[in-house]
Structure formats: C-alpha cells, structure tokens
C-alpha positions as CSV (number, residue, x, y, z in Angstrom):
1,X,116.4,102.3,130.2
2,X,113.6,105.0,129.1
3,X,110.7,104.1,127.1
4,X,111.4,106.2,123.7
5,X,112.2,109.0,122.1
6,X,111.5,110.8,119.1
7,X,113.8,112.5,116.9
8,X,113.1,115.3,114.3
9,X,114.3,117.4,111.5
10,X,111.7,120.2,110.7
11,X,112.3,122.9,108.0
12,X,109.2,124.7,107.9
13,X,107.3,123.4,110.9
14,X,105.1,120.8,109.9
15,X,107.4,117.8,110.9
16,X,108.1,119.6,114.4
17,X,104.2,119.9,114.9
18,X,104.2,115.7,114.3
19,X,107.0,115.3,116.7
20,X,105.0,117.5,119.2
21,X,101.8,115.4,118.6
22,X,103.6,112.1,119.0
23,X,104.9,113.7,122.5
24,X,101.4,114.0,123.6
25,X,100.3,110.5,122.5
26,X,103.4,108.5,123.5
27,X,104.8,110.4,126.4
28,X,108.1,109.9,124.6
29,X,111.2,112.6,125.0
30,X,111.6,114.7,121.8
31,X,114.9,116.2,120.4
32,X,116.1,117.8,117.1
33,X,118.5,115.8,115.1
34,X,121.5,118.4,115.2
35,X,121.2,118.1,119.4
36,X,120.7,113.8,118.8
37,X,123.7,111.7,119.9
38,X,124.2,108.1,120.0
39,X,124.8,108.3,123.5
40,X,121.6,109.9,124.3
41,X,119.6,107.6,121.6
42,X,121.1,104.6,123.7
43,X,119.1,105.2,126.7
44,X,115.9,104.5,124.9
45,X,114.1,101.5,124.2
46,X,112.2,102.9,121.1
47,X,113.6,105.3,118.4
48,X,111.1,107.4,115.9
49,X,113.0,109.6,113.4
50,X,110.5,112.5,112.3
51,X,111.5,114.1,108.8
52,X,110.2,116.3,106.2
53,X,110.9,114.7,102.2
54,X,112.6,117.4,100.2
55,X,113.8,116.2,96.9
56,X,113.4,112.9,97.7
57,X,115.5,112.8,100.9
58,X,114.1,112.2,104.2
59,X,115.5,115.1,106.4
60,X,117.7,113.6,109.4
61,X,118.1,110.3,108.3
62,X,121.7,110.9,108.0
63,X,121.4,110.4,112.1
64,X,120.5,106.5,111.4
65,X,122.3,105.9,108.8
66,X,125.3,107.1,110.9
67,X,124.5,104.9,114.1
68,X,122.5,102.0,112.8
69,X,125.2,99.3,113.4
70,X,124.8,100.9,117.3
71,X,120.7,100.9,116.9
72,X,120.3,97.6,115.9
73,X,118.5,96.5,119.0
74,X,116.3,99.0,119.4
75,X,112.9,99.1,118.2
76,X,113.2,102.1,115.3
77,X,110.8,103.5,112.8
78,X,110.5,106.6,110.3
79,X,107.9,109.2,110.1
80,X,107.9,111.1,107.0
81,X,106.2,114.4,106.0
82,X,105.9,115.6,102.6
83,X,103.3,117.9,101.1
84,X,101.8,115.9,98.3
85,X,98.9,113.4,99.3
86,X,99.7,109.7,99.8
87,X,100.6,107.9,96.8
88,X,102.0,103.9,97.4
89,X,103.6,104.3,94.1
90,X,105.9,107.5,95.2
91,X,106.0,106.6,98.8
92,X,107.5,103.1,98.0
93,X,110.0,105.2,95.6
94,X,110.9,107.3,98.7
95,X,111.6,104.3,100.8
96,X,114.0,102.4,98.5
97,X,115.5,105.7,97.6
98,X,116.1,106.4,101.5
99,X,116.4,103.2,103.5
100,X,118.9,100.6,102.0
101,X,121.2,97.8,103.4
102,X,120.9,98.2,107.5
103,X,118.0,100.2,107.0
104,X,115.5,98.8,104.7
105,X,113.8,97.0,107.3
106,X,112.7,100.0,109.0
107,X,109.3,100.7,109.4
108,X,108.3,103.9,107.6
109,X,105.3,106.1,107.9
110,X,103.6,109.0,106.1
111,X,102.2,112.2,107.3
112,X,101.1,114.9,105.0
113,X,102.3,118.1,105.5
114,X,101.9,121.9,104.8
115,X,102.4,124.3,101.8
116,X,103.2,127.8,102.2
117,X,105.7,129.1,99.6
118,X,106.1,132.7,101.9
119,X,108.2,130.4,104.7
120,X,109.9,129.1,102.0
121,X,113.8,129.6,101.3
122,X,114.9,131.4,98.0
123,X,116.5,128.5,97.1
124,X,113.3,126.2,97.6
125,X,111.0,128.8,96.2
126,X,113.1,128.9,93.2
127,X,113.2,125.1,93.1
128,X,109.6,124.8,93.1
129,X,109.0,127.6,90.7
130,X,111.4,125.7,88.0
131,X,109.8,122.5,89.0
132,X,106.1,123.8,87.9
133,X,107.3,125.4,85.1
134,X,108.7,121.8,84.0
135,X,105.2,120.0,84.9
136,X,103.1,123.1,83.0
137,X,104.6,121.8,79.7
138,X,102.9,118.3,80.2
139,X,98.9,117.6,79.9
140,X,97.3,117.7,82.9
141,X,95.5,114.5,82.3
142,X,98.9,112.8,82.6
143,X,100.1,114.4,86.1
144,X,101.3,112.2,88.9
145,X,99.4,112.8,92.1
146,X,102.4,114.9,93.7
147,X,102.3,116.7,90.0
148,X,98.5,117.6,90.8
149,X,99.2,118.6,94.3
150,X,102.3,120.8,93.4
151,X,100.1,122.8,90.7
152,X,96.9,123.0,93.2
153,X,98.8,124.1,96.3
154,X,100.6,127.0,94.1
155,X,100.1,130.6,95.5
156,X,98.2,129.2,98.5
157,X,98.9,128.8,101.7
158,X,97.8,124.7,103.1
159,X,98.0,122.9,106.1
160,X,97.0,119.2,105.7
161,X,98.7,118.1,108.9
162,X,96.2,115.5,110.4
163,X,96.8,113.4,114.2
164,X,95.0,110.5,111.8
165,X,98.5,110.2,110.5
166,X,100.2,108.9,113.5
167,X,97.7,106.4,114.5
168,X,99.6,103.5,112.5
169,X,102.9,104.9,113.9
170,X,101.2,104.7,117.4
171,X,99.9,101.2,116.9
172,X,103.6,100.2,115.7
173,X,104.9,101.5,118.7
174,X,102.5,99.6,121.2
175,X,102.7,96.6,118.9
C-alpha cells in the first residue's frame, strides 16, 4: 500500500500551490479531484483533500462525501483555503456546514489563499461586488474579520499563501 495522496481542487491556483508544497513536504502522490477515483484512493494509507472555500463550501469535498463509507479505514484530513484571515468562529462554521454525518470527525486545517479579481470569473467578480456593496452599508466597526479582509483586498492583488499553514497538516500526517 502506498503512503499517501493529496487530492485537490483549485479554481485560481492557491490550493494547487498548497497541494504542490504538501507533495514536496511529504513525498505523497498528487491528483486533481476530477481525475480522482475510488480505486486510486484505496491504494493509499493517507488521503489529504485540499479545496478552496467558495460561498461557504469546500471545493472537492464531494469526493469524500461520495466515497467516505469505503474510505473510513484511511487516515483522512481536509485542508481548506480561503481569502480571509483565520477566524475561529468562521472556521468552525465552515466545518459544521461542510463536514456532517460520516465526515464530522475528519480533521480540518486552514490556509490563507490569494485574491486577484483580474483572474476571477465574471460570476465570481460579480458576486464579490454585490457582497462588497452589501457590506459597505454597515458600520466598519461592526465588520466581521472576513468582511474587513474583503473590503481591504478590493481592487488589489494579494497572495497570503505560506508554507507555515501546512505545519499542522504535516504534524497530523506524521502523528
């Protein structure tokens, strides 16, 4: 049996960067979620799913949801990537929203991603603009951390990716 695999889904590149860093750190194989199959995953002891957070959902998580009953003997973790700085309350809400039933005990880790409106799809840019308009109506001192991050990143290109976010994942793998 092979040691491990990183299965990832990246829309704009930050999650792919983290997946590649994890490959460097662990020597694991790597595969994009659309190409992943149950047969492939069954060949590994450890499975790390990496996915960006979009509209409170974790990209690629559908793979685990579909096959979790077959993979329950594997060591599994989820590494999610978002543009907001880490906020425990928001992170717990993401976990509760995404990891239900058989997935609820899977460890979840977070890494901050990137922001580049010029690379966003028309739909994502439009949704972000609408969200910013709604937030702008609030008093800035009432903003939640993700709101502050969205408002301050607007119109800029930011890359917050950092290998330090992978240390807890590496500790989990080695533990």
